[in-house]
N, C-alpha and C positions, 0 to 999 in steps of 0.2 A: 149765347145760346149753347145749350148742351148738345152732345152728340145724339142723345135720344130724341131731343126736340127736332134736330135736323133729320134724323132717321124717319120720324113721323111725317116730315114734310114730303118725303119721297115715296112713302108707302102707298100712295094712291096713284102713282104714275103708271103709265102703260108698261107692262113687262113685270110688274110686281104682282105675280099670280100664284095661286096655290100650286103646290104645297109649300114652296119656300117663301112666298111673299117678297118683300124687299130684302135682297141678299147682297151684302157687301163684305165678303170675308176678309179682304185686304184693307178695308177701311179707307178706300180711295175717296169716299164722300164724307168722311168724318167731319171735316171742317169746310165742306163745299157749299156754295150758294147755288141758286137755280141755273145761273149761266154755266157754271162748271158741270152741273148735272146734264144740261142740254148738250154741251160739247161732247161729253163722254157717251151720251146716248147716240149722238150722230155718228161718232166713231164706231160704236158697237153695231149700229145698223149697217154702216158701210162695210165693216169687216164681215158681217153676216152675209151680205150680198156677194162679196168677193168669194167667201167660202162656199156658197151655194154654186157659184160658177166653177170653182175649183173642183168640187165634187162631180159636177156634170162633165167637166173636161177630163177628169181622171177616168170616169166610166167610159166616155166616148173613145178616148185614145187607147184604153186597155182593150176595148172591143176591136181595135184595129183601124179606126177611122183617122185619117190625116188630112191636113190642109194641102190641097194640090198646088203647091208653089215650088215644085222642084223635087229633088230626091229627098225622100223621107225615110232615111235609115236611122232615125233617132229612136231611142228607147222611150218607154212610158214612165210616168211618175217622176220621182226625184232623180232617177238614172238619166233623165234627159239632159241634165247638166254635164254629164260625161261625154255625150255624143252630139250635142247641139253645136253647130258652128257659131263662132263669135258673132257673125253678122245676124244670125237668127236671134241670139240673145239680145243684141243691141236693138234690133227691130222690136222685140217684145217689150223691152224697157221703155223705148221711145213711144210706143203705142199706149202703154199704161200711163206714162207721163202726160201724153196729149189728152187722153180721156179724163185724167184727174184734173188737169188745168181747165179743160173745156167744161167739165161738170161744175167745177167750183164757180165759174163765171155765170152759169145759168141756173144754178140750183134753186134759187127762190122763185124764178119765173116758171121753171118746170114743175115745182111743187104746187104753185098756184094754179097752173093749167090743169094738172091732174086732179086737184081737189075740186075745181069747178066743172070739169068735163066728165069726170068719173067719181061722183061723190060717194058711191058705195065702196069704192076701193080705198078711199081715204078715211073710212070709218075706224073707230078705235079698235073694234074687234079684229079687223084685217091687219091693222098695224101691229097688234099684239101677236097675231099669227105669224106675220113676217119676222118679227123680233125673235120669237121662239124657234122658227125654222132656221133663222140665221145662227142662233145659239147652237142648235143641233148640228148644223153644217160645220161650224167651227170645230166642234168636238169630233165630227166625222172625218174631216180632212186631216186633223191632227192624228187620229187613229190610223188612217191610211198611210200617212208618212211614217209613223212609228212601226207599223206592220211591215212596210217595205224595208226599213232598216234592220228590223229583227230577222227577217228572212234573207237579208243580203241581196235583195233584188236590185 
């Protein structure tokens, strides 16, 4: 199969929307099958969700809110890594790891439950909205990190 034939196979997938349509500038899907596409789409959705939470976390901590678990003399944004105690960093990584492992074990059951209980949320339109919001959040958190480094915050 030619790359244009494979490109045509993914042009009707959720997320291939105007004005760009199906866009693969790095050619990651040039020789991909449906399984590879689905894997990359799952990763894109997950990264989008994480980025949406990161944007929210950045806004909330910049506003001054902190988790009430002891002294909170840490900075906001990327500067947190200079002031966060090692135990706090370890706790953060362990929590993320537990969530990741826990989600991986119940992903299919959770998706089936959400699709049957909340069918309007699982519509293609809403999935496309989530995908685009995740894409915007990925660019947004990247821009916030670059802005912090440019200003030496």
